[in-house]
DOPA-775598 format. One record per residue (C-alpha): chain; z, x, y; residue number from 1. Coordinates in Angstrom, 2 decimals. Example, Ala and Ser with C-alpha at 12.3 -4.5 7.8 and 13.67 -1.06 7.14 Angstrom:
BEGIN
('A'; (7.80; 12.30; -4.50); 1),
('A'; (7.14; 13.67; -1.06); 2),
END
This chain:
BEGIN
('A'; (-0.11; 0.09; 0.01); 1),
('A'; (-0.98; 1.26; 3.39); 2),
('A'; (2.24; 0.12; 5.05); 3),
('A'; (3.84; 3.04; 2.66); 4),
('A'; (2.12; 5.80; 4.80); 5),
('A'; (4.39; 7.87; 7.26); 6),
('A'; (4.25; 6.83; 10.37); 7),
('A'; (3.10; 10.67; 11.73); 8),
('A'; (0.21; 10.84; 8.97); 9),
('A'; (-0.86; 7.31; 9.98); 10),
('A'; (-0.66; 8.45; 13.95); 11),
('A'; (-2.79; 11.92; 12.93); 12),
('A'; (-5.29; 9.57; 10.92); 13),
('A'; (-5.83; 7.30; 14.15); 14),
('A'; (-6.14; 10.30; 15.92); 15),
('A'; (-8.86; 11.57; 13.95); 16),
('A'; (-10.40; 8.27; 13.76); 17),
('A'; (-10.65; 8.14; 17.78); 18),
('A'; (-12.69; 11.43; 17.84); 19),
('A'; (-15.38; 9.24; 15.83); 20),
('A'; (-15.91; 11.35; 12.77); 21),
('A'; (-16.61; 8.42; 10.79); 22),
('A'; (-19.63; 10.40; 9.07); 23),
('A'; (-19.59; 14.06; 8.99); 24),
('A'; (-22.92; 14.21; 7.22); 25),
('A'; (-24.34; 12.22; 10.42); 26),
('A'; (-22.51; 14.49; 12.84); 27),
('A'; (-23.76; 17.79; 11.42); 28),
('A'; (-22.87; 21.55; 10.47); 29),
('A'; (-23.11; 23.06; 13.88); 30),
('A'; (-21.27; 20.58; 15.98); 31),
('A'; (-18.37; 20.09; 13.52); 32),
('A'; (-17.98; 23.81; 13.35); 33),
('A'; (-18.07; 23.91; 17.74); 34),
('A'; (-15.67; 20.79; 17.59); 35),
('A'; (-13.16; 22.62; 14.96); 36),
('A'; (-13.63; 25.54; 17.65); 37),
('A'; (-12.58; 23.70; 20.39); 38),
('A'; (-9.42; 22.06; 18.33); 39),
('A'; (-8.50; 25.38; 17.18); 40),
('A'; (-7.94; 27.18; 20.62); 41),
('A'; (-5.69; 23.94; 21.58); 42),
('A'; (-3.65; 23.96; 18.35); 43),
('A'; (-3.32; 28.05; 18.39); 44),
('A'; (-2.08; 28.12; 22.36); 45),
('A'; (1.87; 28.84; 21.33); 46),
('A'; (1.69; 30.41; 17.87); 47),
('A'; (4.90; 31.27; 15.83); 48),
('A'; (5.37; 35.31; 15.83); 49),
('A'; (5.36; 37.11; 12.76); 50),
('A'; (5.67; 40.86; 12.72); 51),
('A'; (1.87; 41.45; 13.08); 52),
('A'; (-1.49; 40.11; 12.70); 53),
('A'; (-4.21; 42.52; 12.46); 54),
('A'; (-8.33; 41.36; 12.03); 55),
('A'; (-10.41; 43.65; 9.81); 56),
('A'; (-13.21; 43.64; 7.57); 57),
('A'; (-13.20; 44.52; 3.77); 58),
('A'; (-16.00; 45.47; 1.34); 59),
('A'; (-17.43; 42.02; 0.31); 60),
('A'; (-20.94; 41.05; -2.03); 61),
('A'; (-22.85; 40.68; 1.01); 62),
('A'; (-21.84; 43.09; 3.31); 63),
('A'; (-18.78; 43.18; 5.52); 64),
('A'; (-16.02; 40.41; 4.32); 65),
('A'; (-13.98; 39.29; 7.35); 66),
('A'; (-10.01; 39.14; 6.78); 67),
('A'; (-6.67; 38.42; 8.66); 68),
('A'; (-3.53; 40.08; 7.69); 69),
('A'; (-0.41; 38.48; 8.75); 70),
('A'; (2.73; 40.72; 8.34); 71),
('A'; (6.57; 39.41; 8.68); 72),
('A'; (8.97; 41.25; 10.31); 73),
('A'; (10.21; 44.23; 8.99); 74),
('A'; (8.97; 47.28; 7.34); 75),
('A'; (8.29; 46.13; 3.98); 76),
('A'; (6.66; 46.58; 1.58); 77),
('A'; (5.97; 43.10; 0.45); 78),
('A'; (4.14; 40.68; -1.78); 79),
('A'; (0.56; 39.90; -0.94); 80),
('A'; (-0.79; 36.34; -1.00); 81),
('A'; (-4.73; 35.73; -0.70); 82),
('A'; (-5.11; 32.67; 1.22); 83),
('A'; (-8.50; 30.57; 1.32); 84),
('A'; (-8.51; 27.93; 3.48); 85),
('A'; (-10.23; 24.12; 3.43); 86),
('A'; (-12.96; 22.47; 4.63); 87),
('A'; (-15.04; 21.26; 2.09); 88),
('A'; (-16.68; 24.72; 1.96); 89),
('A'; (-18.64; 23.95; 4.88); 90),
('A'; (-16.12; 23.78; 7.59); 91),
('A'; (-12.92; 25.89; 8.19); 92),
('A'; (-11.99; 29.70; 9.52); 93),
('A'; (-9.43; 31.78; 10.06); 94),
('A'; (-8.75; 30.08; 13.22); 95),
('A'; (-8.16; 26.70; 11.47); 96),
('A'; (-5.81; 27.91; 9.48); 97),
('A'; (-4.13; 30.33; 11.73); 98),
('A'; (-1.01; 28.47; 12.47); 99),
('A'; (-0.23; 27.48; 8.50); 100),
('A'; (-0.63; 31.63; 7.77); 101),
('A'; (1.73; 32.35; 10.18); 102),
('A'; (4.48; 29.79; 9.35); 103),
('A'; (3.85; 30.68; 5.76); 104),
('A'; (4.29; 34.76; 6.06); 105),
('A'; (7.63; 34.12; 7.95); 106),
('A'; (9.04; 31.64; 5.54); 107),
('A'; (7.82; 33.36; 2.41); 108),
('A'; (8.67; 37.03; 3.83); 109),
('A'; (5.01; 37.95; 1.89); 110),
('A'; (1.80; 39.51; 3.76); 111),
('A'; (-0.45; 36.63; 3.93); 112),
('A'; (-4.33; 37.73; 3.80); 113),
('A'; (-6.72; 34.94; 5.01); 114),
('A'; (-10.30; 35.40; 3.74); 115),
('A'; (-13.54; 34.43; 5.99); 116),
('A'; (-15.34; 33.53; 3.26); 117),
('A'; (-19.04; 32.63; 3.37); 118),
('A'; (-19.66; 28.97; 4.22); 119),
('A'; (-22.72; 26.29; 2.95); 120),
('A'; (-25.09; 24.94; 3.16); 121),
('A'; (-26.11; 28.42; 4.30); 122),
('A'; (-24.28; 29.92; 1.77); 123),
('A'; (-24.20; 27.57; -1.41); 124),
('A'; (-22.15; 28.29; -4.54); 125),
('A'; (-21.54; 30.99; -5.60); 126),
('A'; (-21.17; 32.61; -2.31); 127),
('A'; (-17.58; 31.36; -1.52); 128),
('A'; (-16.61; 32.45; -5.35); 129),
('A'; (-17.69; 35.48; -5.12); 130),
('A'; (-16.28; 36.30; -1.83); 131),
('A'; (-12.46; 35.10; -3.19); 132),
('A'; (-12.88; 37.35; -5.99); 133),
('A'; (-13.97; 40.52; -4.26); 134),
('A'; (-10.78; 39.64; -1.56); 135),
('A'; (-8.76; 39.52; -4.60); 136),
('A'; (-9.71; 42.71; -6.31); 137),
('A'; (-9.88; 44.32; -2.58); 138),
('A'; (-6.11; 43.24; -2.51); 139),
('A'; (-4.62; 44.40; -5.36); 140),
('A'; (-7.00; 47.82; -5.21); 141),
('A'; (-5.30; 48.28; -1.45); 142),
('A'; (-1.75; 47.69; -1.61); 143),
('A'; (-0.98; 50.38; 0.82); 144),
('A'; (-3.38; 49.11; 3.08); 145),
('A'; (-1.14; 45.74; 3.27); 146),
('A'; (2.09; 47.24; 3.51); 147),
('A'; (2.34; 45.81; -0.02); 148),
('A'; (4.24; 45.98; -3.10); 149),
('A'; (1.15; 45.50; -5.28); 150),
('A'; (2.36; 41.75; -6.31); 151),
('A'; (-0.36; 38.99; -5.79); 152),
('A'; (-0.74; 35.54; -5.38); 153),
('A'; (-3.15; 33.21; -4.21); 154),
('A'; (-2.43; 30.02; -2.13); 155),
('A'; (-5.43; 27.71; -0.95); 156),
('A'; (-5.78; 24.31; 0.50); 157),
('A'; (-8.61; 21.71; -0.71); 158),
('A'; (-11.69; 23.69; -0.90); 159),
('A'; (-9.74; 26.86; -0.57); 160),
('A'; (-7.25; 25.30; -3.51); 161),
('A'; (-10.67; 25.03; -5.84); 162),
('A'; (-11.23; 28.55; -4.85); 163),
('A'; (-7.73; 30.12; -5.44); 164),
('A'; (-7.90; 28.03; -9.04); 165),
('A'; (-11.27; 29.46; -9.81); 166),
('A'; (-10.02; 33.11; -8.10); 167),
('A'; (-7.22; 32.99; -10.67); 168),
('A'; (-9.30; 31.92; -13.73); 169),
('A'; (-11.97; 34.50; -13.22); 170),
('A'; (-8.77; 37.09; -13.15); 171),
('A'; (-8.04; 35.73; -16.44); 172),
('A'; (-11.38; 36.15; -17.67); 173),
('A'; (-12.08; 39.50; -16.40); 174),
('A'; (-8.70; 41.03; -16.97); 175),
('A'; (-7.51; 41.28; -13.67); 176),
('A'; (-6.06; 41.52; -11.21); 177),
('A'; (-2.67; 40.06; -12.31); 178),
('A'; (-1.62; 37.01; -10.36); 179),
('A'; (1.96; 36.38; -9.96); 180),
('A'; (1.62; 32.39; -8.96); 181),
('A'; (-0.89; 30.23; -7.91); 182),
('A'; (-0.32; 27.30; -5.24); 183),
('A'; (-3.20; 24.68; -4.77); 184),
('A'; (-2.69; 22.46; -1.92); 185),
('A'; (-4.56; 19.17; -2.51); 186),
('A'; (-6.99; 21.55; -4.42); 187),
('A'; (-11.08; 19.79; -4.16); 188),
('A'; (-11.09; 20.44; -8.10); 189),
('A'; (-11.82; 17.53; -10.77); 190),
('A'; (-12.99; 14.89; -8.30); 191),
('A'; (-14.97; 11.61; -9.27); 192),
('A'; (-16.34; 8.73; -7.48); 193),
('A'; (-14.97; 6.14; -10.11); 194),
('A'; (-11.13; 7.85; -9.83); 195),
('A'; (-8.78; 5.32; -8.18); 196),
('A'; (-7.61; 7.82; -5.54); 197),
('A'; (-11.03; 7.94; -4.56); 198),
('A'; (-11.61; 3.91; -4.53); 199),
('A'; (-8.41; 3.26; -2.85); 200),
('A'; (-8.50; 6.16; -0.22); 201),
('A'; (-12.17; 6.96; 0.71); 202),
('A'; (-12.14; 6.70; 4.39); 203),
('A'; (-8.32; 8.19; 5.12); 204),
('A'; (-9.78; 11.61; 6.60); 205),
('A'; (-12.36; 11.97; 4.17); 206),
('A'; (-15.20; 8.90; 3.41); 207),
('A'; (-17.00; 8.99; -0.23); 208),
('A'; (-20.19; 9.93; 1.65); 209),
('A'; (-18.18; 13.11; 3.12); 210),
('A'; (-17.14; 14.36; -0.20); 211),
('A'; (-21.24; 13.41; -1.54); 212),
('A'; (-22.18; 15.36; 1.43); 213),
('A'; (-20.10; 18.76; 0.71); 214),
('A'; (-20.93; 18.58; -3.08); 215),
('A'; (-24.46; 18.73; -2.01); 216),
('A'; (-24.50; 21.12; 0.43); 217),
('A'; (-21.93; 23.48; -1.76); 218),
('A'; (-23.35; 22.89; -5.31); 219),
('A'; (-26.93; 22.16; -4.63); 220),
('A'; (-27.36; 21.47; -8.16); 221),
('A'; (-25.41; 19.38; -11.01); 222),
('A'; (-25.58; 22.74; -13.28); 223),
('A'; (-23.59; 24.32; -10.50); 224),
('A'; (-20.96; 21.51; -10.59); 225),
('A'; (-20.22; 21.84; -14.40); 226),
('A'; (-19.87; 25.51; -14.14); 227),
('A'; (-15.98; 26.48; -14.47); 228),
('A'; (-16.30; 29.00; -11.65); 229),
('A'; (-17.80; 25.87; -9.18); 230),
('A'; (-14.85; 23.52; -10.55); 231),
('A'; (-12.19; 25.18; -13.18); 232),
('A'; (-11.84; 21.57; -14.33); 233),
('A'; (-14.81; 22.63; -16.50); 234),
('A'; (-13.11; 25.54; -18.29); 235),
('A'; (-12.74; 25.11; -22.02); 236),
('A'; (-9.58; 27.40; -22.22); 237),
('A'; (-6.97; 27.84; -19.01); 238),
('A'; (-4.30; 29.46; -21.22); 239),
('A'; (-4.43; 33.01; -19.54); 240),
('A'; (-4.21; 31.99; -15.88); 241),
('A'; (-1.52; 32.40; -13.50); 242),
('A'; (1.58; 30.12; -13.56); 243),
('A'; (0.77; 27.40; -11.23); 244),
('A'; (1.99; 24.61; -8.44); 245),
('A'; (-0.45; 21.70; -8.08); 246),
('A'; (0.86; 20.08; -4.58); 247),
('A'; (-1.01; 16.46; -3.95); 248),
('A'; (-1.05; 13.67; -1.36); 249),
('A'; (-0.37; 10.27; -2.24); 250),
('A'; (-3.14; 8.73; 0.37); 251),
('A'; (-5.82; 11.29; -0.60); 252),
('A'; (-8.63; 10.49; -2.31); 253),
('A'; (-8.45; 14.07; -4.12); 254),
('A'; (-5.19; 13.24; -5.35); 255),
('A'; (-6.39; 12.33; -8.90); 256),
('A'; (-8.67; 15.20; -9.49); 257),
('A'; (-5.06; 17.71; -8.66); 258),
('A'; (-3.19; 15.40; -11.19); 259),
('A'; (-6.14; 16.07; -13.63); 260),
('A'; (-5.94; 19.61; -13.30); 261),
('A'; (-1.97; 19.86; -13.25); 262),
('A'; (-2.51; 18.05; -16.66); 263),
('A'; (-5.18; 20.43; -17.65); 264),
('A'; (-3.13; 23.71; -16.98); 265),
('A'; (-0.08; 22.31; -18.69); 266),
('A'; (-2.05; 20.87; -21.81); 267),
('A'; (-3.03; 24.72; -22.06); 268),
('A'; (0.18; 26.14; -21.91); 269),
('A'; (0.44; 27.37; -18.28); 270),
('A'; (3.52; 26.92; -16.59); 271),
('A'; (3.16; 24.23; -14.08); 272),
('A'; (4.60; 22.38; -11.69); 273),
('A'; (3.28; 19.31; -9.89); 274),
('A'; (4.15; 17.87; -6.62); 275),
('A'; (3.23; 14.88; -4.82); 276),
('A'; (3.94; 13.82; -1.34); 277),
('A'; (3.25; 10.37; -1.91); 278),
('A'; (3.27; 8.90; 1.53); 279),
('A'; (0.64; 11.66; 3.43); 280),
('A'; (-2.83; 12.04; 3.74); 281),
('A'; (-5.64; 14.94; 2.96); 282),
('A'; (-4.92; 17.90; 5.00); 283),
('A'; (-1.36; 16.87; 5.77); 284),
('A'; (-0.08; 20.69; 5.19); 285),
('A'; (-1.81; 22.28; 8.35); 286),
('A'; (-0.82; 19.83; 10.81); 287),
('A'; (1.97; 21.87; 12.25); 288),
('A'; (0.48; 21.77; 16.20); 289),
('A'; (2.27; 19.39; 18.16); 290),
('A'; (2.27; 16.53; 17.37); 291),
('A'; (3.17; 18.11; 14.38); 292),
('A'; (3.96; 16.29; 10.79); 293),
('A'; (7.76; 16.65; 9.29); 294),
('A'; (6.14; 16.59; 5.82); 295),
('A'; (3.66; 19.58; 6.65); 296),
('A'; (6.80; 22.09; 7.50); 297),
('A'; (8.24; 20.63; 4.21); 298),
('A'; (5.13; 21.53; 2.38); 299),
('A'; (5.08; 25.02; 3.78); 300),
('A'; (8.79; 25.67; 3.02); 301),
('A'; (8.45; 24.43; -0.39); 302),
('A'; (5.05; 27.06; -0.79); 303),
('A'; (7.11; 29.28; 0.49); 304),
('A'; (9.91; 29.00; -2.01); 305),
('A'; (7.88; 28.91; -5.12); 306),
('A'; (6.26; 32.43; -3.82); 307),
('A'; (9.81; 33.71; -3.47); 308),
('A'; (10.77; 32.54; -6.87); 309),
('A'; (7.64; 33.87; -8.18); 310),
('A'; (7.68; 37.18; -6.86); 311),
('A'; (11.69; 37.73; -8.08); 312),
('A'; (11.19; 36.72; -11.43); 313),
END
């Protein structure tokens, strides 16, 4: 029932509706990215301080790959979190998730390395996957550049949750790097149009056509959609991947896909925790600027607590 939606989440959804973003496909890629840039500038005006923020590039499969390093206060060394942003593989940037990464670095006492992977439709699958895995292997091979202990985790939201899950699967199948934990926030995995969450909640942040448009931009082929590195729910065996938390949102069309993946991980023997924030919408965890969501701060604290526990184990 919509009346069970958290009042702050309802207000956030109404603000988005006032922007007129009823169809992302009709707005188009370039205007959407320009709008994101302007919105990010406004949201990031007074960011929480961390010990240090460094923009740099690392070697990627198609040339230099931009990353942003967020170091906590103190001398370290620190565990490292490789972070992949959301945005349907089409949108999103280091700026759109800057506040989330800052809060996460502060609360987890980890170095957060945010990855500016290539976006579709200019760079369809598997470009983002190749960048995601390259960043993970670079972090494993260069702990000194990160003030790192060598301990690694991956975190991602939405499309970035897909990439974090895929990077974990690739690490398991390619004998490394070793990952201590994966935290997937409302990941874009296992989504089907006949799922209850899509039927009931498409139109809240993401419409059914938005989901189709993102798939068309990214996969370009049904064959790619069935590839386990395109969607890890297609994997025959997940038993070797890192322990996981899968976070879902009750009013999110992606909810049932995330639930399905959590069940699949657990069935394959992966230590898995499924957390559902029942009264919020897709993307809520990054709504950390004023007017902010209480649930967003709760989610960051929960991610940080799970990471600290994983690294202390």
